[in-house]
FIKE-169172 format. One line per 4 residues: number of its first residue (from 1); their letters; for each residue x, y, z of C-alpha. Coordinates in nm, 2 decimals. Layout:
FIKE-169172
NUM = A = X Y Z | ...
END
This chain:
FIKE-169172
1 = MTIY = -2.44 0.18 -0.72 | -2.16 -0.08 -0.81 | -1.81 0.05 -0.84 | -1.56 -0.10 -1.06
5 = WPDY = -1.19 -0.06 -1.02 | -0.90 -0.17 -1.23 | -0.77 -0.49 -1.07 | -0.43 -0.32 -0.99
9 = YKKF = -0.60 -0.09 -0.75 | -0.58 -0.34 -0.47 | -0.21 -0.32 -0.47 | -0.22 0.06 -0.42
13 = HCKA = -0.10 0.20 -0.10 | 0.01 0.56 -0.01 | 0.40 0.57 0.02 | 0.35 0.83 0.30
17 = DACQ = 0.69 0.95 0.41 | 0.86 0.76 0.14 | 0.70 0.95 -0.14 | 0.93 1.19 -0.34
21 = HTCC = 0.65 1.40 -0.47 | 0.41 1.46 -0.18 | 0.06 1.56 -0.27 | 0.04 1.75 0.05
25 = AGWV = 0.24 2.04 -0.08 | 0.19 2.30 -0.36 | -0.18 2.23 -0.40 | -0.49 2.42 -0.28
29 = IGID = -0.65 2.19 -0.04 | -1.03 2.25 -0.06 | -1.25 2.12 0.22 | -1.58 1.96 0.17
33 = EESL = -1.88 2.09 0.36 | -1.93 1.80 0.60 | -1.56 1.80 0.69 | -1.56 2.17 0.71
37 = ERFN = -1.84 2.16 0.97 | -1.65 1.89 1.17 | -1.32 2.09 1.15 | -1.49 2.41 1.27
41 = GDPD = -1.59 2.23 1.58 | -1.21 2.18 1.66 | -1.06 2.51 1.75 | -0.71 2.39 1.66
45 = VAST = -0.80 2.27 1.33 | -1.03 2.56 1.26 | -0.74 2.81 1.31 | -0.57 2.65 1.01
49 = ISDG = -0.85 2.71 0.77 | -0.95 3.01 0.57 | -1.21 3.04 0.29 | -1.29 2.67 0.30
53 = CFVL = -0.93 2.57 0.25 | -0.63 2.49 0.47 | -0.39 2.77 0.50 | -0.06 2.64 0.35
57 = KDDG = 0.27 2.73 0.50 | 0.51 2.98 0.34 | 0.69 2.70 0.15 | 0.34 2.56 0.02
61 = RCPY = 0.31 2.27 0.25 | 0.00 2.16 0.42 | 0.00 2.28 0.79 | -0.03 1.91 0.90
65 = LRDD = 0.25 1.78 0.68 | 0.53 1.72 0.93 | 0.91 1.76 0.86 | 0.92 1.37 0.82
69 = NLCE = 0.65 1.39 0.56 | 0.39 1.21 0.77 | 0.04 1.37 0.83 | -0.01 1.49 1.18
73 = MIIK = -0.39 1.47 1.15 | -0.38 1.10 1.06 | -0.14 1.03 1.35 | -0.37 1.22 1.60
77 = HGED = -0.71 1.13 1.47 | -0.69 0.85 1.20 | -0.76 0.85 0.83 | -1.13 0.88 0.88
81 = YLCD = -1.08 1.22 1.02 | -0.95 1.36 0.69 | -1.15 1.56 0.44 | -1.27 1.41 0.12
85 = ICRE = -0.99 1.54 -0.09 | -0.72 1.41 0.14 | -0.89 1.08 0.19 | -0.96 1.01 -0.17
89 = HPRF = -0.67 1.14 -0.36 | -0.55 1.02 -0.63 | -0.87 0.83 -0.69 | -1.11 0.93 -0.97
93 = YNDC = -1.47 0.84 -1.04 | -1.67 0.84 -1.36 | -2.05 0.81 -1.33 | -2.18 0.57 -1.59
97 = GDHT = -2.54 0.57 -1.51 | -2.60 0.21 -1.37 | -2.24 0.19 -1.24 | -1.93 0.39 -1.15
101 = EAGI = -1.59 0.34 -1.31 | -1.30 0.44 -1.08 | -0.92 0.44 -1.09 | -0.62 0.62 -0.96
105 = GLVC = -0.45 0.91 -1.12 | -0.09 0.92 -1.25 | -0.01 1.24 -1.06 | 0.06 1.01 -0.77
109 = EEAC = 0.41 0.84 -0.82 | 0.30 0.51 -0.66 | -0.01 0.50 -0.89 | 0.19 0.60 -1.19
113 = RLVL = 0.43 0.30 -1.12 | 0.16 0.05 -1.08 | -0.03 0.16 -1.38 | 0.27 0.19 -1.63
117 = SSEK = 0.44 -0.12 -1.49 | 0.15 -0.36 -1.54 | 0.25 -0.66 -1.75 | -0.10 -0.74 -1.88
121 = PFEL = -0.42 -0.56 -1.95 | -0.60 -0.47 -1.64 | -0.96 -0.60 -1.55 | -1.25 -0.42 -1.39
125 = VSDD = -1.36 -0.58 -1.07 | -1.59 -0.45 -0.78 | -1.57 -0.51 -0.41 | -1.81 -0.80 -0.42
129 = GSKM = -1.58 -0.97 -0.68 | -1.80 -0.92 -0.97 | -1.62 -0.83 -1.30 | -1.71 -0.60 -1.59
133 = ELPD = -1.57 -0.63 -1.94 | -1.34 -0.35 -2.06 | -1.49 -0.09 -2.30 | -1.38 -0.18 -2.65
137 = YVKN = -1.20 0.15 -2.68 | -0.97 0.04 -2.38 | -0.95 -0.32 -2.50 | -0.83 -0.23 -2.84
141 = VFDE = -0.53 -0.04 -2.69 | -0.42 -0.38 -2.55 | -0.44 -0.56 -2.89 | -0.07 -0.68 -2.91
145 = SKPL = -0.12 -0.81 -3.26 | -0.07 -0.45 -3.37 | 0.22 -0.22 -3.28 | 0.12 0.08 -3.06
149 = TEIL = 0.19 0.33 -3.34 | -0.07 0.16 -3.55 | -0.32 0.18 -3.26 | -0.25 0.54 -3.21
153 = SEIS = -0.33 0.62 -3.57 | -0.66 0.43 -3.54 | -0.78 0.60 -3.21 | -0.68 0.94 -3.34
157 = GGRK = -0.86 0.89 -3.68 | -0.51 0.92 -3.85 | -0.46 1.27 -3.72 | -0.13 1.37 -3.56
161 = AASK = 0.03 1.71 -3.49 | 0.40 1.77 -3.56 | 0.61 1.76 -3.24 | 0.67 2.14 -3.22
165 = LRAE = 0.31 2.23 -3.26 | 0.20 1.96 -3.01 | 0.45 2.11 -2.76 | 0.34 2.45 -2.83
169 = IFDG = -0.02 2.37 -2.76 | 0.05 2.20 -2.43 | 0.29 2.49 -2.34 | 0.01 2.74 -2.41
173 = MEVM = -0.20 2.59 -2.13 | -0.20 2.71 -1.77 | 0.15 2.64 -1.62 | 0.16 2.47 -1.29
177 = DAKW = 0.54 2.44 -1.26 | 0.79 2.64 -1.47 | 0.99 2.31 -1.51 | 0.72 2.18 -1.73
181 = SKLL = 0.76 2.47 -1.98 | 1.14 2.41 -1.98 | 1.08 2.05 -2.07 | 0.86 2.15 -2.36
185 = SKII = 1.09 2.41 -2.48 | 1.34 2.14 -2.56 | 1.09 2.01 -2.82 | 0.99 2.35 -2.94
189 = EAPV = 1.35 2.46 -2.99 | 1.45 2.13 -3.15 | 1.16 1.93 -3.28 | 1.16 1.56 -3.27
193 = SEED = 1.16 1.37 -3.59 | 0.88 1.10 -3.66 | 1.16 0.84 -3.68 | 1.28 0.92 -3.33
197 = EVKA = 0.92 0.92 -3.21 | 0.86 0.57 -3.34 | 1.19 0.45 -3.19 | 1.09 0.59 -2.85
201 = IAEN = 0.76 0.42 -2.86 | 0.89 0.09 -2.96 | 1.15 0.10 -2.68 | 0.88 0.19 -2.42
205 = EREL = 0.59 0.02 -2.56 | 0.46 -0.15 -2.25 | 0.47 0.17 -2.05 | 0.33 0.38 -2.32
209 = RNFA = 0.05 0.13 -2.41 | -0.06 0.13 -2.05 | -0.05 0.50 -2.05 | -0.27 0.52 -2.36
213 = AYLM = -0.52 0.28 -2.20 | -0.52 0.47 -1.88 | -0.63 0.79 -2.08 | -0.88 0.61 -2.29
217 = YRYK = -1.03 0.45 -1.96 | -1.03 0.78 -1.76 | -1.16 1.00 -2.05 | -1.40 0.75 -2.20
221 = GAGR = -1.25 0.69 -2.54 | -1.09 1.03 -2.61 | -0.86 0.88 -2.86 | -0.71 1.20 -3.03
225 = FAAE = -0.62 1.33 -2.69 | -0.47 0.99 -2.59 | -0.27 0.96 -2.89 | -0.13 1.31 -2.89
229 = SVYL = -0.04 1.26 -2.52 | 0.16 0.95 -2.59 | 0.34 1.12 -2.87 | 0.41 1.41 -2.64
233 = ISDL = 0.57 1.17 -2.38 | 0.77 0.99 -2.64 | 0.91 1.33 -2.76 | 1.02 1.39 -2.40
237 = IVKG = 1.16 1.04 -2.37 | 1.38 1.14 -2.68 | 1.49 1.45 -2.50 | 1.62 1.23 -2.21
241 = CGVK = 1.31 1.21 -1.97 | 1.21 0.88 -1.80 | 0.88 0.75 -1.90 | 0.73 0.72 -1.55
245 = DVAR = 0.88 1.06 -1.44 | 0.74 1.25 -1.74 | 0.40 1.08 -1.72 | 0.36 1.19 -1.37
249 = VFSC = 0.46 1.54 -1.46 | 0.22 1.53 -1.74 | -0.07 1.42 -1.53 | 0.01 1.71 -1.28
253 = EVEY = 0.02 1.97 -1.54 | -0.27 1.85 -1.77 | -0.51 1.64 -1.58 | -0.50 1.80 -1.24
257 = SDIN = -0.59 2.16 -1.39 | -0.96 2.17 -1.47 | -0.87 2.44 -1.72 | -0.60 2.24 -1.88
261 = IDEA = -0.77 1.90 -1.92 | -1.09 2.08 -2.06 | -0.87 2.26 -2.31 | -0.67 1.95 -2.41
265 = LETF = -0.99 1.74 -2.47 | -1.14 2.02 -2.67 | -0.83 2.09 -2.87 | -0.77 1.71 -2.96
269 = G = -1.14 1.63 -2.99
END
């Protein structure tokens, strides 16, 4: 089956020890069955596994994450020795029947930088060099003849929650990090005006257009969810957050909790 990637993917490389938000800490690391069988044949590795997951250190770090933030397993055995989740993160795949549409998630700071910093619409390309046209629901987000606010209205069907209600909905989801709730509380306690939202979107239009296109691509045209997410990010920008920083935190809190993403897509369906 042919896999198509956004063309920025070829620029993606893990920052390893230079990453400020390592994916090797604070997450349950579930091991796929094939890798688990291989690891169980290595007594040293098997001793660090329980119930199909690596046993994290007391500080939440992977047992193979060294103090210099490099992976001991990669250093000793190479990347091919890793389990699927470690080798594939932050990649995602959508089965589309006769092909697969893949990408990289914003929870990774380097992926977030690449996606949001792009100066032009991405193209979908495969390893063999063939290209596939972007779905219309993604292509329309990149229509620069219209301001992003007009596009958000179109993809959401003209529906839009007030800033306080929107923040309360996201705050009511599973909390991954208490800092996220503190950020949302700034909106809940002092709601953002529509005028300030529009201004924040205009001042960060390139990054937020890319953010909206990413969500439309990954969630196959979930327009209301994409629009409300952009408005949430704009509200947090008004409260002093940097667009890339808060987009990464959003991705961590909403996209990388199965419970939260399902609830968000259902709520803003």
